[in-house]
N, C-alpha and C positions, 0 to 999 in steps of 0.2 A: 769401305764400311765410316768411313768420313763423308763418305757422297750421300751415303744413305741417311747418314745424321743429318747433312745439310739439308736434303729433301723432307727431311722431318719437320725441321726445326722452319723451314719455308712453310711447309703447308701446315702446321701450327699458326704461324704467325698470320698467313694468308686467312684462314678462319676467324682469329680473332679482328683482323683488320674487318672484314666481311660483316662482323657484327655489331662494331661501333657504326660502320656505315648505316647498317638497315636501323641502329639503334637512333643516330640523329636524323634519320628522314621519318621516324616514327614521332619523336619526343619534340623536333625544333619548332614546328607552326602551333602546337598548344592548343589543338583543335581536335575533335571528334567528330569524322564523317561516318555517314552511316546511313543505308538502303535499307536493312531489312531489320527483324528482330529487335525493334525499339525497346520490346516488353522485357527482353532478356538483357538489353544493356540498362533497364533502369533498377535491374536486380542488383548489379555490382556498384552501381553507383552510389545507391541506398546503402549498400554494405561499406562502401566507403566512407558516409557521411555517418552510418552507426557507428565505426572503429574511431573517428575524428571525433563522434559524441562520448566516447568512452567506453562504448558497448565490445564485448568479446562473441564472437562467433561458440554457439553453440550452449554459451553459460549465459547469454542475453537474448537471444535469437535461434530460433531452428534451421538448421538447412543439413542437408546431406553431401554438400560439398566441403571439403576440408577449409579449414582456416587459411589457406594459403589465396584461394580464389577470392577473399576479401583483404585480405591484407597487400596484394598486389596493387590492385586499384586506391587502396588507400595510400601506401607510398608514392603512385604516381601523382595521388593528389596532394600530398603533404610535397613533391617535388615540382610538381608544375603552378600551385596554389588556386587551380582550377578546375571546376567538373569535367570541363570539356577538354583538360589535359590530364584528367587521372589517368583511364585506359592508356592512351598512348604512352605517356610517359612510365608506367606500371609496367606493360609489356616491353616498353626499353629496358628496363632496368632486368627484366627476366631473362630478356636475351644476352644482356651482356653477361649477367650470373651464371647462367647455364652454357653459354660458348667457353667457358676456361677447362669444366669437364670435359665438354666435348670437341675441343681441340687437343687435349692432351689423349684422350681415349683413342680418336682416328689418327693422330698424327703418330702415336706408338706402336699403333697395329695395322693400319692399312699404307698400302704405297701412296706417296705424294698424286699418283695420276687418279687414287681413289679416294684418299681422302679429303684433297678439297671440295668434288662435286659432289659429294654425299654430307660434308660439314655445311655446305651452304644449302642444300637442299633443305637440311634438316633446323637449320637458323631461320630460313625463309618460310616455311612451315608456321615455326614458331612466331616468328616478327609479322605477316600480313595478316591485315585485319579479315578475315575472310574465314569463313566456315567451310574445312574442306571438300571438293565434289561441287564447289558453284561458281557462279560467273562473276568474271574478274568486277564488274561494276557491282555487285552483289556485297559491296564493303559492308562487313560488321564486327564489331570485337565480341558477339555473343560466342558462349560455347569457349572462349578462349582458353580454359583450363583442357579442354580434349586436345588442343595444338600441345600445350605444355607436356603432356601426358605424354601424346606420340614422340616427339621429341626427343625426351629424355630415356624412353623407353627404347627408343630406336639408335640412341646413343649407346645404353647399356648391354643391349644384345653382342655389340660387335665387340664387348669382353670377351666373347667367349674363344676368341683368338688369342693366342701366345703373343707377346708384345715381341714384335719382331726387331725392335729397335732398342734396347734398354736403356733407361736413364739413370741419372745419380737419383734415389730416393724412388726409384721405378714402384716398387711396391707399395710404400705409404700414401704415393699420388693416386696409384690407383684405387686404394681403400678410400681414402677420400672422396677423389670423382666417384666410385660406387654409390658411396653413402650419401653423397649429396644429390646426385641423380633419383635416388631411392625414394628420401625425403620428400623432396621436390613432390613426387609421384603420391607418394602417402600423404601428403598433407594439402593436396590440390584438389585431387580427384583418388578416392582410394583403390578403384578397379585398377588403375594403373599400376599403383605401390603393390598391390598382391599378386599381381603379374612379376613385378620385379623382384618380390623377395622370393619368390617360386623361384626363378632363373637365378638367383643368387645361391638358393639350397642347390638346385642342378650343378651349378658349377663347381660346388664342394668337392665333386666326383674327379675335377681334373687335379691329381697330384701335384703338380707343377705350378698349377695357380693358386691351391688348397688356403696358403697362408695370409696371403691378400685379401682374398674372399671372405675369410673368416674375420679378420680384422673390419673389412667394411660392415658386416654383420653386427660386431660387437659396438662397433662404434653407432649402427645406425638404434641399437637396441639403449644405448646411451643418452643417446640424441634426443626420444624419445620418451625418456626417463625424465630429463631436463625440461623440454619443453611440456611434458604432462604438471613440472612443479609450477611452471608461472601458467600457463594454459587451465589448468583443472577443470577439463572439461571433456575427457574422452569417453566417461560412460555416456555423456550428455550425445556426443557425437556419434556413438554406435547405437544408439537409441534411434537418432533420426536415421540413420543408415538402416536398420533392422524396419521401422517403419514404411521408408521409402521402396525398399526392397521390396516388401508384402503388398506393395501399391501394383510397381511395374517391373518387378526383378526377373521374371520369366518371360522366353520368348520361346514362339511354336517351331517347329524344324520348319516350316514353310518359310519365316522370317530369316531363319539361318539361312536357308538353301538360296532366298532371295539375293541376301548379302553376298554369300558366293559367287552367286552366278555375276552380279556387277562387277568383282574382281577376278573374273576368270583370267581374263589376260594376265594381270600381275602374278596369279597364283602359276600359269604356264611358265611365264618365265623362272620364276622360281624352281619349278621343276625342271626346267631344261639344266638351272646351275646345279640343280640336288643329283642329277643324271651324270653332270659330269666330275664330280668330287665322290660322290659316295661307291664306285667302282674302284677308285684307285685309292681311297682310304682305307675302306673295308672296318669302316668305324661306326658301333651301334651308338655311340656317343653323337658322332656328326648327324646319325639316321633321327636319334632323340631332338636334338637341337632344330634341324630342320624344321619337323614337326612341329615343337614349339612356334617356331616362327609361324605357323598357320594358324591352327586351333586358339590359342589364346586370343591371339590378334581379331579374329572371326569374332570371340564372343564378346570381346572388350566394343568393336564396331557397332555390332549389331544393338547395343546399349546406348548408342548415341544417337544424336539428331544430326547425322552428315551423311550425304548421299554416298559418300566416296572416301576410303583413304583408309589402308591398314597397313602402317608404317612399319609392323613387324614381317613383314611379305622382303618391303627395301631392304632392309636389316640383315635379314637372311640372304639377299642377294647380294648386299654389298660384302658380309661373310666369306660366301660362295666364290666371289671374282678372288679374293686375298686368297683364299687357299688355291686358287687355280694357278693364279701366279708364283706362290711359293713351290706347289707341287712342279709347275715347270722349268724352274729354276734349279731345283733339288734332283731333277731325274735327266734322264738321256733326252737327245732331241727325238730319238727314234719311237718314244712313250707320246712326245708332245713334238709332233712335226711343225713347222714353219708355218704350212699352212693352215694347220687346226684352228677349231671353233677357239680352244684355248688362247691361244695367242691375241684376241681380238677380244678378251675377255672383258676388259669395262666398256665395251662399246654396248652389249645389251644393258648392263648397270645401266650407263647414260639415257638409253632408249626408256629405261625405268621411270631413272629421277627428272630428265630434262624438262619434258612439259609440265610439270608439278614446279620445277625450281623455276622456269619461264613465269608459267601462270600465277604464281605467288610475288615474284619480283613485278610483275606489271600491274598488280593489285596494291604492292607498298609502293610503288610509284605514284599510280594513282591518287592514292589517300593522301597521300603528300604533296601531291598537284593541288586539288580541291581544297586540302585544309590552307595551303597558301593563299589559294583564291577566295578564301573563305565563300565556298560554292556551295548552294542549297537554303535549305528552310531553317532559320534559326530556331531553335526551341523557345518557345513564349514563356518562359519560367525565369525568375532571376538568376538563379544560380545555373543554368544552363545555357547561358548564354556562347559558350562557345561550344558548343553540341549541334550539329547540321544537319538536317535529312536532305536524302538525295534519291531520285528514283532510281531502280536498276536500270542499266544502258541509259541511263542520263536522259532520256523522254522527259516530257514535262507532264505526264501522265499521272492521275493521282493514284496511290495503290491505297492497300488496306492499312500500312502504316503511317500514311497520311491522314486516313480518317481516324485511326488511334491515336493520332499525336492532337487532333486538334480534338478530340474530347479529352484528355487531360489537360490541354489548355485551358477548357470550358471549366473542367473542374477545379481549378487555380486560380480560375478570376471568381467563379461562386465561394470558393475559401476566403478569398481577399475582400470578399464584401461581406462577409457576414461580421456585425458589429462588435463581437466579442475576441478576446485575445485568442489565438490560436495555438494550441499546443496539443502533443501526443495524437498525432490524426493514422488513423489506420484505411485501408481501403481492402473491402471485400471483391479482390479479382487477383490477376495473375503477381503484379507487382506494386509498389506503393511509390510513387516516383515525386511523393508531395511534401514529406519531410527533406529530401534532400533538395527537391526543385526550387521549396520555399524557404530553405534555412530553419526548419524548426524542429524539436526536441522529439526525436525518434521514441515509440513508444517498445519496453520491452515483453519478452513473454510470446510474442508472434512469429511470423515465418519469413525469410528471405522472400519466397514466392510460394504461390500457392499455384501449381500447375496439375489440372485435373486429372487423373489418371497417370500421372507420373508420381506425384509425390502425395497425394490426397485423394482419396474416392468416399465413397458413401461409407464404406467399411473402417477404415483406417485416418484418423484426422487428430488435428491438434485440440483437446476440451474447450471448448467457447469460454469455459471459466478461466481458463490458461489464456488463452489465445487472447483474448480481450479484456484481459483484468487490467492491464494499463494504457487504456485506451478511451481518450476524452473524447473525440471526433470520428466518426468515422462515415466513409464515402462510399456509400451503393452505385454502381454505375448502371444506368439503364442498356449500356451498350459496352461488352467487352470481350475480353478473352474467354474467358470461361467462367464469367459472374453468374450465370444463371443456377447451376448445380450449386456450386458456393452459397449461392442465398438460400436455396432449397434446405442446403445443409444445416445454416446457422439461422437461419430468418427466429425461429423459435425464440431463442436466446437474445438476441435484437430486440426483439419485440419487449420482452420483459424487462429489459434492460436500458434500451435507450429509447428517444424520443423524436421523432422529425422536427429538424429545425429549418428547413431548406430544400424546396423543390424547385430543380430545373429541369432545362429539356433532356439532359443527360445524365443528370448526378438526383439522389436524394441523400442528402447531408442529415445525418443522425448527431444528436448529442447526449452523453449518457446521462440516466435521469437522477443520479447522485453525484456528489464533485469528492465522496471518498472512495477515490481512485489508487490502489494498490502502487506504491512505488516500483516493485518489483516483482513478477512474475514466478511462482513456486516452480522452477525447473524440478 
């Protein structure tokens, strides 16, 4: 028993040490290296700037993402003091915070031989600036909220197992850990949070864990009430979610089938694990759990812009591997002979997680090395001095992101050349990099981003009277991400309320016809 406790403490300590190392690798250089999704990066740097300017998500600007998706880069900006350090420092902080419940959950429920590699796997998915399923050199902090959701959900599902090594205050720490993981998901991206709440409700069926699960649900409810007392934006958040779901909430059977096929190898390994466990446990709850690891993860991943990565499958495989080890220890050698697959249960789990673990570690190391060397092209906006663009595979080839960045830089130069003072600048395209990049007061009532057929379309959009109510200067790009349909949608209002001020090769700059601009949009 003492040996098991020592192994548990050792694995928890190693996981926490790994989190510290990954956080330092992220935050220490104070530089953001990006190779793709520059437009997505602008969303969260703008969000950090909005929060630093006193704005509150969903109250002062629209977003279907949870408030933590903007407070994390804002906290990173506060810690580092630069926009280049905002995302690395914010994700370093998120890694350190989530490492605590992850270390507790894994070390108390998994053998050390499983807990350590699986814990490092979750932390590297969380820390590496890389969209899951993309190449090592495609560095980007884009869609970081998905990696937070997967890592938190991948740890929470391990709590299906009863603790193998009970500690002092085990149930209390379990409740707090589950509540923290779920709240992070709910207030980062709600799809992960809803799956987490469903799982905790299912876990109430386990009479031996029911007490801490009920306490966790109570903590989540109390925390939600406390957050709303300060945030006061839950109805607005729900309204933004509903509009986004109306635009892009449904997926066809063909989409689901394609996602399943891309993950067929992972599903096959999970099926092998389940086939080893279920005939011996003969438990309906176990069958439902493995089913839970397959379907909701598929639905989540199908909503994400990532080529690969359903981490609920890996969580199910980790649980199954632990169950096999426990069954082998509890039963005779005749049921699990030494030559059986059960003896090497950790090996197929390693086969599942090791490639991604190494992939993410290499991406994190590459980001650190390039950040230290200040590699790539610097963003030519005053507040973006520590943000640098590289080409994937480290080639000298110009990519679409170089063209996009040059367009933004030319727009910034055009704005700075205007004789009048700049204030409340908006962009009718995917994101607004000018308020943050030039250090200008951001407008209120608009959206954190506009992505055609993802959170806006011709039928569901923010009314122009609200969207532009606090805008003085409006930038219309002649080339952009999705400027053409947005211009068609809002052009009539723009013509009636704004006048052309400056026309360049890449931009048309409008000024509001009247200076009587509302100070706050009527949400």
